[in-house]
C-alpha positions in Angstrom: 0.0 -0.3 -0.2 1.0 3.4 -0.9 1.2 6.0 2.0 0.2 9.6 1.3 2.3 13.0 3.3 1.3 16.0 4.8 3.2 18.6 5.9 1.7 20.0 8.9 2.4 23.0 11.2 -0.3 24.5 13.6 0.2 27.1 15.9 -0.9 26.0 19.0 -3.1 28.3 21.3 -0.3 28.7 23.1 1.1 30.6 20.1 4.4 27.3 19.8 4.2 25.8 16.3 2.8 22.5 16.3 4.9 20.4 13.5 3.3 16.6 12.4 2.5 14.6 9.9 -0.3 12.9 8.6 -0.3 9.8 7.3 -3.5 8.4 5.1 -3.5 5.6 2.1 -2.1 7.4 -0.9 -5.9 6.8 -3.0 -7.5 9.3 -1.1 -7.4 13.0 -2.4 -10.2 15.3 -0.5 -8.2 17.3 0.9 -11.5 18.2 3.9 -11.2 14.6 4.5 -7.3 14.7 5.1 -7.9 17.6 7.8 -10.7 16.1 9.8 -7.7 13.6 10.7 -5.8 16.6 11.5 -8.4 18.6 13.9 -9.0 15.1 15.2 -6.1 14.4 16.1 -6.2 17.7 17.3 -9.1 18.2 19.6 -7.2 14.7 21.0 -3.5 16.4 22.0 -6.3 19.3 23.6 -6.0 22.0 20.3 -9.0 22.0 18.8 -10.3 24.7 17.4 -6.9 25.9 16.2 -7.3 25.9 12.4 -6.0 24.2 9.6 -6.5 24.2 6.1 -4.0 24.3 3.2 -1.4 27.2 4.8 -1.2 24.7 7.8 -1.1 21.3 5.3 0.4 20.5 2.4 0.6 17.4 0.5 4.7 16.6 0.7 5.7 12.9 -0.9 4.3 9.4 -0.9 6.1 6.7 1.3 5.5 2.9 1.6 3.9 1.4 4.2 5.0 0.6 7.5 3.8 -2.1 9.5 4.0 0.3 12.8 1.8 2.6 11.0 -0.5 -0.1 9.3 -3.3 -0.9 12.7 -3.8 3.3 12.9 -4.3 3.2 9.2 -6.7 -0.1 9.5 -8.5 1.6 12.4 -8.7 5.0 11.6 -8.3 6.0 8.5 -4.7 7.3 9.1 -1.4 7.7 11.4 0.0 10.2 12.9 3.5 11.1 13.4 5.1 13.7 15.9 7.7 15.9 14.5 8.0 19.3 17.0 6.3 20.8 19.9 3.3 18.2 19.9 3.3 17.6 23.9 
């Protein structure tokens, strides 16, 4: 399976910028669904209500599915890789 990586930078409520990647099956082309995945993640991190649009989230590249991502992608449709300031 091919996985699309969406590079995402969101300004947190405290003003810091969190950087994370949204990984979803490459055949998903509906950006509103990708943004919904990101907003679900933001809510889980106490950052609900923060802006997540094409300004904050952009398609980056396609990768091959890694086993460590597979369960989340099967269960939720996506996987998040936390890069910076996510905690």
